Structures are given as C-alpha cells and as structure tokens.
C-alpha positions in Angstrom: -82.6 -51.2 79.3 -80.1 -53.5 80.9 -78.0 -52.2 84.0 -75.0 -54.1 85.3 -73.5 -52.9 88.6 -69.9 -53.8 89.6 -68.3 -53.4 92.9 -64.6 -52.4 92.3 -62.1 -53.3 95.0 -59.1 -52.3 93.4 -58.2 -55.1 91.0 -57.7 -52.8 88.1 -56.7 -55.6 85.5 -60.2 -57.4 86.3 -61.9 -54.2 86.2 -60.5 -53.3 82.7 -61.3 -56.9 81.5 -64.9 -56.4 82.8 -65.5 -52.8 81.3 -64.2 -54.2 78.0 -66.6 -57.2 78.1 -69.3 -54.9 78.9 -69.0 -52.4 76.1 -68.4 -55.4 73.5 -71.6 -57.1 74.0 -73.8 -56.8 70.9 -77.0 -56.1 72.9 -79.0 -53.6 70.6 -81.0 -51.7 73.0 -79.8 -49.4 75.9 -77.3 -50.6 78.4 -75.3 -49.0 81.4 -72.7 -50.0 83.6 -72.6 -48.8 87.2 -69.1 -49.1 88.9 -69.2 -48.6 92.5 -65.5 -48.0 93.8 -65.3 -49.3 97.3 -61.9 -48.6 97.7 -61.8 -45.2 99.1 -58.2 -44.8 98.6 -58.3 -44.6 94.8 -60.1 -42.6 92.4 -61.2 -44.3 89.0 -61.9 -42.3 85.8 -63.6 -43.7 82.7 -65.2 -41.6 80.1 -68.0 -43.5 78.1 -71.7 -42.6 77.9 -72.8 -46.0 78.9 -70.6 -46.3 82.2 -70.8 -44.5 85.4 -68.4 -44.5 88.2 -69.0 -43.8 91.7 -65.9 -43.1 93.7 -66.4 -43.6 97.5 -64.4 -41.0 99.6 -65.1 -43.0 102.9 -66.0 -46.4 103.7 -69.8 -45.5 103.8 -71.9 -44.7 100.7 -73.5 -41.0 100.8 -77.2 -41.2 100.6 -77.3 -39.5 97.1 -75.2 -42.4 96.0 -77.0 -45.0 97.4 -80.2 -43.5 96.2 -79.1 -43.3 92.5 -78.0 -46.9 92.8 -81.3 -47.9 94.4 -83.4 -46.0 91.7 -81.6 -48.0 88.9 -82.1 -51.3 90.5 -86.0 -50.9 91.3 -86.4 -49.5 87.6 -84.8 -52.5 85.9 -85.6 -55.2 88.6 -89.0 -53.9 89.8 -88.6 -54.9 93.4 -87.1 -53.6 96.5 -84.8 -55.8 98.3 -84.8 -56.5 102.1 -81.6 -54.6 102.3 -83.0 -51.3 100.9 -85.9 -51.5 103.0 -84.1 -52.1 106.3 -81.4 -49.6 105.8 -83.7 -46.9 107.3 
C-alpha cells in the first residue's frame, strides 16, 4: 500500500489538482490519500474510497486524528519519527 499525506491550507485550486493527480496514478496496488485540512475555518468534503479527509475544527488536532495519522505513517514507513515520540 502507498499512502500520501497532504496538508491542506486553503488553496483549493492546488488541492483539486493534487487529488486529481493522485487518483490518476496507474499504480496497480492499494493506495490512499490522507488530507489534513489545517484551515479550521473551512470544511472539506470529497467522496472517494481512496481519499480520507480530516477537518480540524481548531488549531490543534484531536488525539484520535493524530493517532490515525501516526498509525498510517508507522505502518507504511516502519519507523517512528522524533516528533511522534516527543509529543507526549
């Protein structure tokens, strides 16, 4: 499985281009795009089985949002980053 993580910061034209580019890839295996919307004043919606969106409702991520993102990163990369370990 290939996972791409994208931080969305309110540039909708770029976001649309990025989603279209991701979905047009001809990779034969499983893939997923995780979009973390860090602009808490907007809510993003996109319905596709390969795309998950986390809309932050404040300037900080909830624990379950961080945990989900960490699980994906650790599963695909196999290492934990200093950020993840020092967050505590």
